[in-house]
N, CA and C atoms as a LAMMPS dump frame, in Angstrom:
ITEM: TIMESTEP
0
ITEM: NUMBER OF ATOMS
645
ITEM: BOX BOUNDS ff ff ff
-5.0000000000000000e+02 5.0000000000000000e+02
-5.0000000000000000e+02 5.0000000000000000e+02
-5.0000000000000000e+02 5.0000000000000000e+02
ITEM: ATOMS id mol type element x y z
1 1 1 N 396.891 446.045 393.179
2 1 2 C 397.196 445.012 393.435
3 1 3 C 398.09 445.062 393.199
4 2 1 N 398.944 445.007 392.254
5 2 2 C 399.992 444.232 391.665
6 2 3 C 400.381 443.45 391.178
7 3 1 N 399.207 443.03 390.777
8 3 2 C 399.7 441.784 389.252
9 3 3 C 397.842 441.733 389.041
10 4 1 N 397.92 441.412 387.586
11 4 2 C 396.962 441.187 387.195
12 4 3 C 395.813 440.781 386.996
13 5 1 N 394.711 441.239 387.901
14 5 2 C 393.391 440.207 387.725
15 5 3 C 393.72 439.463 386.669
16 6 1 N 393.475 437.927 387.172
17 6 2 C 393.056 436.975 386.491
18 6 3 C 391.525 436.668 386.292
19 7 1 N 391.254 436.483 387.195
20 7 2 C 390.084 435.735 387.324
21 7 3 C 388.521 436.647 388.431
22 8 1 N 388.053 436.811 387.662
23 8 2 C 386.345 437.935 388.196
24 8 3 C 385.026 436.986 388.827
25 9 1 N 384.895 437.315 390.266
26 9 2 C 384.735 435.338 390.663
27 9 3 C 383.141 436.717 391.437
28 10 1 N 381.951 435.716 390.662
29 10 2 C 380.471 437.342 391.065
30 10 3 C 379.611 436.174 392.362
31 11 1 N 379.786 436.205 393.002
32 11 2 C 378.862 436.029 394.311
33 11 3 C 377.283 436.274 395.095
34 12 1 N 376.342 436.73 393.878
35 12 2 C 375.158 436.817 395.03
36 12 3 C 374.756 436.427 396.237
37 13 1 N 374.607 437.582 396.534
38 13 2 C 374.076 436.949 398.07
39 13 3 C 372.73 437.537 398.516
40 14 1 N 371.728 437.014 399.248
41 14 2 C 370.271 437.045 399.368
42 14 3 C 370.31 436.305 400.62
43 15 1 N 369.594 437.009 401.968
44 15 2 C 369.921 436.821 403.415
45 15 3 C 370.583 435.376 403.934
46 16 1 N 371.518 435.165 403.482
47 16 2 C 372.983 434.855 403.593
48 16 3 C 374.345 434.591 404.754
49 17 1 N 373.064 435.355 405.732
50 17 2 C 374.327 435.791 407.077
51 17 3 C 375.596 434.572 406.564
52 18 1 N 374.471 433.717 407.604
53 18 2 C 375.331 432.241 408.255
54 18 3 C 375.984 431.879 407.014
55 19 1 N 376.492 431.608 405.882
56 19 2 C 376.701 431.397 404.955
57 19 3 C 378.227 432.637 404.074
58 20 1 N 378.393 433.161 405.579
59 20 2 C 378.958 434.021 404.311
60 20 3 C 380.699 433.964 404.795
61 21 1 N 381.036 434.17 406.336
62 21 2 C 382.256 433.899 406.814
63 21 3 C 382.458 432.157 406.222
64 22 1 N 381.808 431.246 405.493
65 22 2 C 382.843 430.679 405.682
66 22 3 C 382.63 430.771 403.815
67 23 1 N 381.461 431.209 403.222
68 23 2 C 382.173 431.464 401.584
69 23 3 C 383.779 432.193 401.54
70 24 1 N 383.617 433.612 402.633
71 24 2 C 384.875 434.583 402.379
72 24 3 C 386.122 433.68 402.815
73 25 1 N 386.095 432.338 403.941
74 25 2 C 386.624 431.412 404.029
75 25 3 C 387.728 431.135 402.946
76 26 1 N 386.656 430.013 402.04
77 26 2 C 387.234 429.219 401.416
78 26 3 C 387.431 429.663 399.598
79 27 1 N 387.529 431.315 399.936
80 27 2 C 387.764 431.749 399.351
81 27 3 C 388.831 432.561 399.161
82 28 1 N 389.446 433.281 400.656
83 28 2 C 390.676 433.414 400.6
84 28 3 C 391.659 431.909 400.86
85 29 1 N 391.259 430.526 401.24
86 29 2 C 391.928 429.912 400.381
87 29 3 C 392.604 429.461 399.828
88 30 1 N 391.684 430.022 398.612
89 30 2 C 392.767 429.838 396.637
90 30 3 C 394.146 429.803 396.536
91 31 1 N 394.536 429.108 396.162
92 31 2 C 395.42 429.462 395.433
93 31 3 C 396.58 429.986 395.323
94 32 1 N 396.08 430.57 394.193
95 32 2 C 395.791 432.035 393.293
96 32 3 C 395.238 433.128 394.215
97 33 1 N 394.911 433.597 395.246
98 33 2 C 394.136 434.346 395.544
99 33 3 C 394.082 435.952 394.953
100 34 1 N 395.544 435.787 394.98
101 34 2 C 396.319 437.248 395.143
102 34 3 C 395.437 437.363 393.148
103 35 1 N 395.482 436.85 392.362
104 35 2 C 394.142 436.565 390.763
105 35 3 C 393.67 436.885 390.559
106 36 1 N 392.703 436.862 391.829
107 36 2 C 391.13 436.929 391.783
108 36 3 C 390.799 438.641 391.885
109 37 1 N 389.682 438.654 391.358
110 37 2 C 388.804 439.38 392.064
111 37 3 C 387.635 439.343 392.743
112 38 1 N 386.993 439.216 393.889
113 38 2 C 385.951 439.159 393.911
114 38 3 C 384.534 439.697 394.61
115 39 1 N 383.743 440.106 393.518
116 39 2 C 382.38 440.912 393.972
117 39 3 C 381.577 440.806 394.25
118 40 1 N 380.428 440.575 394.838
119 40 2 C 379.776 440.371 395.92
120 40 3 C 378.48 441.469 395.687
121 41 1 N 376.942 440.305 395.126
122 41 2 C 376.298 441.772 394.598
123 41 3 C 375.76 441.682 396.763
124 42 1 N 375.248 442.325 397.119
125 42 2 C 374.244 441.867 397.779
126 42 3 C 372.536 442.633 397.049
127 43 1 N 371.662 440.932 397.253
128 43 2 C 370.596 441.798 396.6
129 43 3 C 369.265 441.707 397.191
130 44 1 N 369.404 442.949 398.407
131 44 2 C 368.522 443.374 399.08
132 44 3 C 368.142 442.728 400.132
133 45 1 N 369.045 442.202 400.576
134 45 2 C 368.982 441.696 402.01
135 45 3 C 368.573 441.986 402.594
136 46 1 N 367.638 440.869 403.985
137 46 2 C 366.946 441.861 405.054
138 46 3 C 367.777 441.496 406.376
139 47 1 N 368.302 440.49 406.649
140 47 2 C 369.018 440.737 407.667
141 47 3 C 370.471 440.806 407.921
142 48 1 N 371.758 440.56 408.326
143 48 2 C 372.779 441.378 408.923
144 48 3 C 373.609 440.447 407.676
145 49 1 N 373.255 440.382 406.31
146 49 2 C 374.151 440.024 405.166
147 49 3 C 374.682 441.207 405.101
148 50 1 N 374.422 442.515 404.712
149 50 2 C 374.947 443.434 404.039
150 50 3 C 375.803 443.915 405.086
151 51 1 N 375.356 443.776 405.936
152 51 2 C 377.136 444.094 407.681
153 51 3 C 377.938 443.691 407.514
154 52 1 N 377.575 442.37 407.633
155 52 2 C 378.987 441.025 407.988
156 52 3 C 380.153 441.578 406.216
157 53 1 N 378.304 441.471 405.33
158 53 2 C 379.543 442.026 403.153
159 53 3 C 380.602 443.207 404.109
160 54 1 N 380.693 443.885 404.625
161 54 2 C 381.036 445.048 404.443
162 54 3 C 381.891 444.902 405.344
163 55 1 N 381.81 444.35 406.696
164 55 2 C 382.286 444.013 407.841
165 55 3 C 384.501 443.683 407.138
166 56 1 N 383.022 442.376 406.443
167 56 2 C 384.809 441.109 405.576
168 56 3 C 385.429 441.767 404.618
169 57 1 N 384.793 443.019 404.085
170 57 2 C 385.145 442.683 402.592
171 57 3 C 386.24 443.512 402.853
172 58 1 N 385.506 444.894 403.816
173 58 2 C 386.884 446.162 404.155
174 58 3 C 388.129 445.971 404.744
175 59 1 N 388.527 444.173 404.929
176 59 2 C 390.009 444.084 405.991
177 59 3 C 390.372 443.282 403.225
178 60 1 N 389.582 442.968 402.927
179 60 2 C 390.272 441.891 401.676
180 60 3 C 389.907 442.812 400.7
181 61 1 N 391.802 442.95 400.156
182 61 2 C 391.859 444.486 399.107
183 61 3 C 391.688 443.529 397.991
184 62 1 N 391.445 441.999 397.364
185 62 2 C 390.591 440.965 396.715
186 62 3 C 388.637 441.223 396.44
187 63 1 N 388.686 441.646 397.46
188 63 2 C 387.279 441.876 397.703
189 63 3 C 386.603 443.139 397.794
190 64 1 N 385.567 443.049 396.871
191 64 2 C 384.148 444.461 396.611
192 64 3 C 382.881 443.739 397.033
193 65 1 N 381.498 444.632 397.725
194 65 2 C 380.859 444.271 397.334
195 65 3 C 379.322 445.945 396.479
196 66 1 N 378.969 445.306 396.735
197 66 2 C 378.061 446.576 396.183
198 66 3 C 376.083 445.65 396.948
199 67 1 N 375.267 447.534 396.905
200 67 2 C 374.466 446.53 397.527
201 67 3 C 373.336 447.183 396.112
202 68 1 N 372.333 446.768 395.852
203 68 2 C 371.266 446.648 395.185
204 68 3 C 369.746 446.617 395.873
205 69 1 N 368.483 446.806 395.398
206 69 2 C 367.553 446.263 396.074
207 69 3 C 367.206 445.247 395.061
208 70 1 N 366.076 444.424 396.219
209 70 2 C 366.899 442.884 395.285
210 70 3 C 365.661 442.487 394.009
211 71 1 N 366.004 442.499 392.73
212 71 2 C 365.562 441.675 392.371
213 71 3 C 366.297 440.431 391.717
214 72 1 N 365.964 439.724 392.376
215 72 2 C 366.602 438.309 391.751
216 72 3 C 368.617 437.897 391.292
217 73 1 N 368.506 436.344 391.634
218 73 2 C 369.518 435.993 390.936
219 73 3 C 370.444 436.422 390.566
220 74 1 N 369.579 437.06 389.216
221 74 2 C 370.574 436.372 387.638
222 74 3 C 369.955 438.337 387.421
223 75 1 N 369.567 439.526 387.49
224 75 2 C 369.558 440.161 388.052
225 75 3 C 371.205 440.751 388.287
226 76 1 N 371.433 439.981 390.18
227 76 2 C 372.367 440.526 390.438
228 76 3 C 373.934 440.394 390.048
229 77 1 N 373.99 438.745 390.027
230 77 2 C 374.988 438.277 388.32
231 77 3 C 375.377 439.069 387.052
232 78 1 N 374.422 439.433 386.835
233 78 2 C 375.159 441.049 386.141
234 78 3 C 375.315 442.1 385.474
235 79 1 N 374.472 442.408 387.443
236 79 2 C 375.404 443.712 387.776
237 79 3 C 376.808 443.254 388.227
238 80 1 N 377.419 442.756 388.533
239 80 2 C 378.256 442.085 389.208
240 80 3 C 379.43 441.848 388.063
241 81 1 N 379.106 441.304 387.144
242 81 2 C 379.603 440.776 385.665
243 81 3 C 380 442.225 385.488
244 82 1 N 379.171 443.859 385.447
245 82 2 C 379.104 444.653 384.817
246 82 3 C 380.825 445.654 385.367
247 83 1 N 380.76 444.967 387.024
248 83 2 C 381.982 445.142 387.722
249 83 3 C 382.907 445.555 387.39
250 84 1 N 383.442 443.437 386.836
251 84 2 C 384.27 442.191 386.69
252 84 3 C 385.352 443.669 385.322
253 85 1 N 386.609 442.818 385.843
254 85 2 C 388.345 443.938 385.26
255 85 3 C 388.96 442.866 385.126
256 86 1 N 388.643 441.03 385.584
257 86 2 C 388.767 440.137 385.619
258 86 3 C 389.722 439.485 383.792
259 87 1 N 389.726 438.956 383.093
260 87 2 C 390.103 437.416 381.939
261 87 3 C 389.175 437.364 381.236
262 88 1 N 388.691 436.431 382.983
263 88 2 C 387.663 435.734 383.181
264 88 3 C 387.412 435.527 384.231
265 89 1 N 385.671 435.508 384.198
266 89 2 C 384.74 435.423 385.257
267 89 3 C 384.415 434.084 385.224
268 90 1 N 383.808 433.889 386.673
269 90 2 C 384.134 432.259 387.191
270 90 3 C 382.51 433.425 387.88
271 91 1 N 381.572 432.469 388.557
272 91 2 C 380.658 432.092 389.552
273 91 3 C 379.733 431.743 390.883
274 92 1 N 379.872 432.46 392.084
275 92 2 C 379.686 431.986 393.528
276 92 3 C 378.699 431.097 393.66
277 93 1 N 377.969 430.344 393.946
278 93 2 C 377.388 430.044 395.204
279 93 3 C 377.59 430.647 396.835
280 94 1 N 377.326 431.204 397.992
281 94 2 C 377.262 431.778 398.664
282 94 3 C 377.309 430.477 399.744
283 95 1 N 376.83 429.579 399.869
284 95 2 C 376.14 428.77 400.69
285 95 3 C 376.846 427.611 399.438
286 96 1 N 377.934 427.411 399.362
287 96 2 C 378.824 426.067 398.76
288 96 3 C 380.194 427.158 399.021
289 97 1 N 380.975 425.872 398.346
290 97 2 C 382.186 425.295 398.383
291 97 3 C 383.624 424.864 397.592
292 98 1 N 384.621 425.35 398.046
293 98 2 C 385.459 424.714 397.224
294 98 3 C 386.448 424.648 397.719
295 99 1 N 387.436 423.202 396.339
296 99 2 C 388.861 423.076 396.901
297 99 3 C 390.276 424.276 397.116
298 100 1 N 391.373 424.358 397.375
299 100 2 C 392.004 425.26 397.567
300 100 3 C 392.775 425.856 396.174
301 101 1 N 392.887 424.8 395.092
302 101 2 C 393.15 424.514 394.232
303 101 3 C 391.678 425.128 392.681
304 102 1 N 391.173 425.003 392.707
305 102 2 C 389.801 425.305 392.537
306 102 3 C 390.087 426.095 391.414
307 103 1 N 390.671 427.723 391.158
308 103 2 C 390.346 428.343 390.476
309 103 3 C 391.867 428.13 389.309
310 104 1 N 392.518 427.17 390.682
311 104 2 C 394.054 427.292 389.955
312 104 3 C 394.042 425.633 388.247
313 105 1 N 393.397 425.342 389.062
314 105 2 C 392.824 423.388 388.308
315 105 3 C 392.193 424.701 386.92
316 106 1 N 391.144 425.392 386.834
317 106 2 C 390.608 425.556 386.219
318 106 3 C 391.285 426.899 385.52
319 107 1 N 392.248 427.993 385.659
320 107 2 C 393.176 428.452 384.921
321 107 3 C 394.316 427.633 385.04
322 108 1 N 394.011 426.952 384.607
323 108 2 C 395.622 425.714 383.967
324 108 3 C 395.406 425.197 382.053
325 109 1 N 394.048 425.323 382.572
326 109 2 C 393.263 423.976 381.232
327 109 3 C 393.433 425.041 380.312
328 110 1 N 393.162 427.389 380.806
329 110 2 C 392.682 427.502 379.445
330 110 3 C 393.764 428.287 378.86
331 111 1 N 393.343 428.537 378.075
332 111 2 C 394.571 428.725 376.839
333 111 3 C 394.207 430.289 375.674
334 112 1 N 394.901 430.247 375.172
335 112 2 C 394.462 431.706 374.138
336 112 3 C 393.66 431.619 373.246
337 113 1 N 393.36 429.856 372.49
338 113 2 C 392.275 429.147 371.664
339 113 3 C 391.058 429.105 372.357
340 114 1 N 390.883 428.878 373.747
341 114 2 C 389.821 428.215 374.657
342 114 3 C 388.87 429.254 375.357
343 115 1 N 387.214 429.342 374.849
344 115 2 C 386.834 430.234 375.777
345 115 3 C 385.977 429.734 376.711
346 116 1 N 386.191 428.968 377.485
347 116 2 C 385.154 428.204 378.274
348 116 3 C 385.565 426.586 379.035
349 117 1 N 386.149 426.857 380.123
350 117 2 C 386.952 425.869 380.883
351 117 3 C 385.553 424.921 382.123
352 118 1 N 384.922 423.871 381.917
353 118 2 C 384.142 423.032 382.414
354 118 3 C 384.746 422.511 383.209
355 119 1 N 384.844 422.386 384.18
356 119 2 C 384.765 421.615 385.196
357 119 3 C 383.441 420.45 385.526
358 120 1 N 384.261 419.838 386.388
359 120 2 C 382.815 418.873 387.681
360 120 3 C 382.889 419.097 388.872
361 121 1 N 381.328 418.988 389.429
362 121 2 C 381.076 419.189 390.549
363 121 3 C 380.65 418.063 391.611
364 122 1 N 380.841 418.124 393.283
365 122 2 C 379.938 417.437 393.907
366 122 3 C 379.155 417.916 394.48
367 123 1 N 377.785 416.533 394.836
368 123 2 C 376.828 417.381 394.578
369 123 3 C 376.742 416.298 396.723
370 124 1 N 376.559 417.667 397.85
371 124 2 C 377.162 417.586 398.865
372 124 3 C 375.399 417.03 399.248
373 125 1 N 374.943 416.075 399.378
374 125 2 C 373.575 415.836 400.736
375 125 3 C 374.25 415.797 401.983
376 126 1 N 372.803 415.931 402.879
377 126 2 C 373.142 415.764 404.326
378 126 3 C 373.952 414.506 404.742
379 127 1 N 373.667 413.529 404.072
380 127 2 C 374.17 411.959 404.051
381 127 3 C 375.123 411.3 403.637
382 128 1 N 375.358 412.149 402.411
383 128 2 C 376.511 411.252 401.392
384 128 3 C 376.744 412.612 400.021
385 129 1 N 378.129 411.985 399.49
386 129 2 C 377.993 413.34 398.659
387 129 3 C 378.087 411.722 396.528
388 130 1 N 378.028 412.918 395.904
389 130 2 C 377.443 412.316 394.38
390 130 3 C 378.767 413.452 393.313
391 131 1 N 379.658 412.467 393.143
392 131 2 C 380.926 413.709 392.602
393 131 3 C 380.182 413.208 390.721
394 132 1 N 379.841 414.407 389.797
395 132 2 C 379.336 413.776 388.739
396 132 3 C 380.597 415.051 387.874
397 133 1 N 381.588 414.324 387.268
398 133 2 C 382.23 414.403 386.416
399 133 3 C 382.961 413.798 385.266
400 134 1 N 382.913 414.611 383.951
401 134 2 C 384.17 413.583 382.888
402 134 3 C 385.432 412.775 383.127
403 135 1 N 384.921 411.421 382.48
404 135 2 C 386.166 410.682 382.929
405 135 3 C 387.03 410.671 382.413
406 136 1 N 387.509 411.794 381.033
407 136 2 C 388.269 412.113 380.346
408 136 3 C 388.53 413.627 379.813
409 137 1 N 389.543 414.102 379.265
410 137 2 C 389.825 414.927 379.192
411 137 3 C 389.062 415.725 377.722
412 138 1 N 388.238 417.003 377.107
413 138 2 C 387.866 416.413 376.458
414 138 3 C 387.613 418.46 375.265
415 139 1 N 387.876 417.916 374.012
416 139 2 C 387.664 419.853 374.158
417 139 3 C 386.964 419.887 372.397
418 140 1 N 386.073 420.756 372.607
419 140 2 C 384.963 420.747 371.641
420 140 3 C 385.23 422.06 370.229
421 141 1 N 385.506 422.593 369.939
422 141 2 C 385.422 423.649 369.204
423 141 3 C 383.976 424.503 368.215
424 142 1 N 384.759 425.009 368.326
425 142 2 C 383.452 425.943 367.182
426 142 3 C 382.902 425.329 365.366
427 143 1 N 381.541 424.661 365.649
428 143 2 C 379.88 424.914 366.068
429 143 3 C 380.004 423.318 366.67
430 144 1 N 380.543 422.457 367.235
431 144 2 C 380.165 422.296 367.33
432 144 3 C 379.467 422.197 369.408
433 145 1 N 379.747 422.971 369.659
434 145 2 C 379.597 423.16 370.612
435 145 3 C 378.483 423.508 371.821
436 146 1 N 377.074 424.003 370.734
437 146 2 C 375.828 424.211 371.238
438 146 3 C 375.733 422.825 370.25
439 147 1 N 375.617 421.863 369.735
440 147 2 C 375.466 420.775 370.105
441 147 3 C 376.001 419.28 371.049
442 148 1 N 377.583 419.462 371.545
443 148 2 C 377.427 418.711 372.566
444 148 3 C 376.811 419.61 373.571
445 149 1 N 376.321 420.526 373.824
446 149 2 C 375.934 421.006 374.988
447 149 3 C 374.724 421.032 374.829
448 150 1 N 373.972 420.625 374.391
449 150 2 C 372.194 419.769 373.703
450 150 3 C 372.977 418.415 373.994
451 151 1 N 373.603 418.288 373.428
452 151 2 C 373.455 416.606 374.016
453 151 3 C 374.553 415.874 374.993
454 152 1 N 374.895 416.674 375.565
455 152 2 C 376.441 415.384 375.423
456 152 3 C 376.205 415.079 377.111
457 153 1 N 376.904 414.793 378.356
458 153 2 C 376.078 414.186 379.76
459 153 3 C 377.607 414.393 380.363
460 154 1 N 378.303 414.865 379.571
461 154 2 C 379.831 415.819 380.291
462 154 3 C 379.458 417.124 380.596
463 155 1 N 378.6 417.659 379.544
464 155 2 C 378.784 419.262 379.102
465 155 3 C 377.375 419.747 380.526
466 156 1 N 377.2 420.169 381.396
467 156 2 C 376.313 420.608 382.525
468 156 3 C 375.418 421.654 382.482
469 157 1 N 374.217 421.915 382.471
470 157 2 C 373.88 422.925 382.212
471 157 3 C 374.372 424.089 383.979
472 158 1 N 375.29 424.332 384.272
473 158 2 C 375.646 424.53 385.715
474 158 3 C 376.601 426.03 385.52
475 159 1 N 376.764 426.398 385.849
476 159 2 C 377.665 428.074 385.484
477 159 3 C 378.867 428.865 386.918
478 160 1 N 378.309 427.801 388.176
479 160 2 C 379.708 426.948 388.754
480 160 3 C 380.593 426.729 388.984
481 161 1 N 380.622 425.535 388.243
482 161 2 C 381.395 425.275 387.514
483 161 3 C 382.602 425.658 386.362
484 162 1 N 382.268 426.566 385.66
485 162 2 C 382.963 426.969 384.87
486 162 3 C 383.811 428.086 384.801
487 163 1 N 384.525 428.32 383.775
488 163 2 C 385.602 429.831 383.392
489 163 3 C 385.255 430.481 382.721
490 164 1 N 384.937 431.784 382.521
491 164 2 C 384.586 432.486 380.681
492 164 3 C 385.432 433.344 380.789
493 165 1 N 385.575 433.588 379.343
494 165 2 C 385.942 434.793 378.848
495 165 3 C 385.768 435.401 378.658
496 166 1 N 385.934 436.361 379.577
497 166 2 C 385.377 437.852 379.064
498 166 3 C 384.793 437.95 378.25
499 167 1 N 385.953 438.585 376.847
500 167 2 C 385.76 439.738 376.309
501 167 3 C 385.4 438.496 375.419
502 168 1 N 384.856 436.803 375.206
503 168 2 C 384.104 436.185 374.172
504 168 3 C 382.498 436.49 375.168
505 169 1 N 382.425 437.794 375.964
506 169 2 C 380.817 437.624 376.224
507 169 3 C 380.277 438.741 377.346
508 170 1 N 380.732 438.883 376.162
509 170 2 C 380.744 441.026 376.84
510 170 3 C 379.168 441.292 376.258
511 171 1 N 378.446 440.309 375.467
512 171 2 C 377.031 440.392 375.948
513 171 3 C 376.165 439.733 375.748
514 172 1 N 376.287 438.233 376.199
515 172 2 C 375.877 437.743 376.963
516 172 3 C 374.921 438.07 378.652
517 173 1 N 373.969 438.207 378.838
518 173 2 C 373.441 437.827 379.728
519 173 3 C 372.317 437.638 380.276
520 174 1 N 372.322 437.333 382.015
521 174 2 C 371.468 436.614 382.609
522 174 3 C 369.816 437.35 381.825
523 175 1 N 368.75 436.041 381.392
524 175 2 C 367.581 436.486 381.304
525 175 3 C 366.467 436.955 382.516
526 176 1 N 366.682 438.084 382.867
527 176 2 C 365.328 438.143 384.181
528 176 3 C 364.642 437.742 383.716
529 177 1 N 363.439 437.444 382.997
530 177 2 C 362.209 436.843 382.858
531 177 3 C 362.554 435.286 383.662
532 178 1 N 363.738 434.884 383.17
533 178 2 C 363.095 433.53 383.815
534 178 3 C 363.237 433.458 385.905
535 179 1 N 362.282 432.109 385.834
536 179 2 C 362.297 431.452 386.899
537 179 3 C 362.921 430.886 387.488
538 180 1 N 363.444 429.955 386.649
539 180 2 C 364.502 428.897 386.484
540 180 3 C 365.135 428.701 385.638
541 181 1 N 366.171 428.011 385.205
542 181 2 C 367.429 427.514 384.532
543 181 3 C 367.787 428.241 383.551
544 182 1 N 367.855 429.74 383.922
545 182 2 C 368.923 430.945 384.525
546 182 3 C 370.238 430.661 383.47
547 183 1 N 370.48 430.054 384.239
548 183 2 C 372.332 429.223 384.133
549 183 3 C 372.045 428.517 383.251
550 184 1 N 371.623 427.684 383.002
551 184 2 C 371.384 426.607 381.335
552 184 3 C 371.056 427.944 380.457
553 185 1 N 369.84 429.121 380.33
554 185 2 C 369.739 429.708 378.77
555 185 3 C 371.687 430.403 378.996
556 186 1 N 371.884 431.023 380.405
557 186 2 C 373.388 431.468 380.701
558 186 3 C 374.236 431.226 379.406
559 187 1 N 374.492 429.573 379.73
560 187 2 C 375.638 429.24 379.636
561 187 3 C 374.783 428.281 377.734
562 188 1 N 373.786 427.686 377.219
563 188 2 C 373.696 427.943 375.9
564 188 3 C 374.416 429.304 375.233
565 189 1 N 373.565 430.777 375.498
566 189 2 C 373.825 431.881 374.564
567 189 3 C 375.822 431.504 374.684
568 190 1 N 375.843 431.189 375.992
569 190 2 C 378.535 431.493 376.111
570 190 3 C 378.762 430.493 375.391
571 191 1 N 378.001 429.122 375.256
572 191 2 C 378.724 428.104 374.067
573 191 3 C 378.168 428.431 372.462
574 192 1 N 377.189 429.359 372.005
575 192 2 C 377.168 429.61 370.914
576 192 3 C 378.056 430.735 370.581
577 193 1 N 379.032 431.176 371.137
578 193 2 C 380.159 432.318 370.7
579 193 3 C 381.37 431.52 370.978
580 194 1 N 381.438 430.522 372.072
581 194 2 C 382.765 430.47 372.494
582 194 3 C 383.455 429.646 370.886
583 195 1 N 384.774 429.749 370.437
584 195 2 C 385.632 429.03 369.801
585 195 3 C 386.555 428.075 369.909
586 196 1 N 386.009 427.478 371.284
587 196 2 C 386.068 426.173 371.731
588 196 3 C 386.528 425.811 373.15
589 197 1 N 385.844 424.572 373.632
590 197 2 C 385.817 424.147 374.679
591 197 3 C 385.987 423.582 375.426
592 198 1 N 386.644 423.231 376.772
593 198 2 C 387.828 421.87 377.182
594 198 3 C 386.877 421.149 378.624
595 199 1 N 386.284 420.88 378.502
596 199 2 C 386.456 419.921 379.656
597 199 3 C 387.022 418.718 380.105
598 200 1 N 387.544 419.61 381.857
599 200 2 C 388.127 418.47 382.659
600 200 3 C 387.83 417.496 383.373
601 201 1 N 388.67 416.274 383.335
602 201 2 C 387.592 415.455 384.162
603 201 3 C 388.671 415.92 386.101
604 202 1 N 387.665 416.868 386.279
605 202 2 C 388.514 416.099 387.466
606 202 3 C 386.619 417.812 388.564
607 203 1 N 386.989 417.59 389.815
608 203 2 C 385.301 417.916 390.625
609 203 3 C 386.162 418.662 391.7
610 204 1 N 386.247 419.95 391.79
611 204 2 C 386.554 420.055 392.893
612 204 3 C 385.569 421.423 393.407
613 205 1 N 384.643 421.848 392.54
614 205 2 C 382.895 422.797 393.348
615 205 3 C 382.691 421.325 394.113
616 206 1 N 381.94 422.009 395.181
617 206 2 C 381.34 421.235 395.867
618 206 3 C 379.553 421.951 395.843
619 207 1 N 378.418 421.598 395.998
620 207 2 C 377.422 422.246 395.362
621 207 3 C 377.109 421.864 396.913
622 208 1 N 375.998 422.691 397.664
623 208 2 C 375.47 422.17 398.457
624 208 3 C 374.97 422.331 398.883
625 209 1 N 373.654 420.862 398.966
626 209 2 C 371.643 420.298 399.021
627 209 3 C 371.966 421.286 400.956
628 210 1 N 370.974 422.591 400.698
629 210 2 C 370.026 422.926 401.958
630 210 3 C 368.143 423.223 401.121
631 211 1 N 367.719 423.001 402.843
632 211 2 C 366.635 423.552 402.519
633 211 3 C 366.331 424.183 401.648
634 212 1 N 367.151 425.245 402.006
635 212 2 C 366.551 426.815 401.672
636 212 3 C 366.961 427.214 400.359
637 213 1 N 368.152 425.966 399.834
638 213 2 C 368.383 426.833 398.237
639 213 3 C 367.201 427.122 397.546
640 214 1 N 367.297 427.596 396.3
641 214 2 C 366.537 427.951 395.328
642 214 3 C 365.866 427.29 394.764
643 215 1 N 366.79 425.542 394.259
644 215 2 C 366.67 424.709 394.228
645 215 3 C 365.529 423.826 394.378
């Protein structure tokens, strides 16, 4: 690819045919697109998701797709991490969208002493949007990271508004036995290993609330 992969973005997809095109467009619009590795995990979709991903990804040098048997989002994310080569890992849900400088801003706040950069997010309901973000730039060092995670209103349990240093979470996985809150538990494990986390007062990830979402 001519440039080191900075961020591996893992996108689990199950029956997401209606979102594929918009998802790929949003990722291609990223200002640091050529520093990204986008890994789609087709979790045994029964609609045209698999075919659509094959078609789109075949034209994109920075995207790959892996088809697996349906075993839930936690397993799909674990599989995605096993294929990651980037210095950092990020997670993206196929029915959400991001602003063009989203990953550039997260990367800008990362440094060699930091293991996790946490952004904010915008919840998009059908008739309104709600912004959830820190009011100021915050930096927390080990061992206060876990305490801050458990007590702070500025540090949410979502995985898709964060950038993780891959080398610091090589032995952290999603618990496939959890039906819900799997991202909360994953973040907890990551916080226990973090030397430093940085919370930035930016919200550029849009969490789209739709009737078919898992939540």
